[in-house]
N, C-alpha and C positions, 0 to 999 in steps of 0.2 A: 448338477446342472439345474435341478429344480430350485435349489437355494440361490444360485446365481441369478436365475430368471426372476425369482421373487424379489431380490434386492434391486434388480434392474427396474422392475415395475414400481417398487416402493419409492425409488429415487427419481422416477419419471424419466429414466434414460431410454433413449430409442434403441441403442445397440450396446451389447456387453461382449467383452472378449475374455476367453479363458485360454491362457497360455500354459502349457505343461511340458514336462520333459519326456513323457511317454505318449504314445498314440492313444487317442480316446477309445473307450470301449463302445460296443454297439448300443448299450443303454444310454451312455452319455450322448452319442450321436442322435439317438431317438428323442431324448429330452430336449436337446438343443433345437432340433427340427420342429418340435411341437410349439416352440415359441413364435414361430411364424416369421414374417418379413416386415421390414420397415420400408415404406415407399416415400421417396423424397418428392419435392415439388415438380420435378421433371418426369415423374412416373417410373423412375428406376427403383428396383427392389434390392434390398440388402438383408441378409439373415440377421435377425434380432440378437441371437446368441451365436457367436462364432468360436469354433474350437481350433486353436493353432498350437503347433509344437515349436519348441526352440529350434530343432533341426530344420523344420520347414521354413521358418523365418530366416535363419542364417544362410540357408542354401538358396533362398530366393524362390522356392517352390510355393510358398504361402505368403499371403499378406492380408492385413485387415481390410475388409471391404467396407467402405463408408462413403457418404456423399463428399464430393470434392469441396475443399474450403472455398467459400465465396466471401472475400473480405468486405465487399460493399453490402452484403445481405443484412447485417444487423447494426452497422455503425454508420453514422453520418460523417461525411468528410468535413474537416475544418476549413473555414474560408482562408484563402491565401492572403498573406499580408503583403503589403507593398514594401519592397526592399528600400525604397527611398526614405521611409519613415524610421528605419533603424539607424541608430547613432553609432559612431565609431567607439569601440571599446577601449582602445589603447591610444 
């Protein structure tokens, strides 16, 4: 977990996921918890390092916690073109 958190910091990622076949150990849980939380612009908090299992994901008991995708947050919308200016193709 320490290595995963180190890579998360080096790559400037806000959240890292660790998905395993087995349940995490107490040490893994403690290391993940020590990474703290990411707070989004709306004030919601998400664990920076999240431990998930294949069984938990497939059964629907677990899911990755992350800020919802906001499509207009980072990209500008293109201006709409007038349909009258388009010529017939065939």
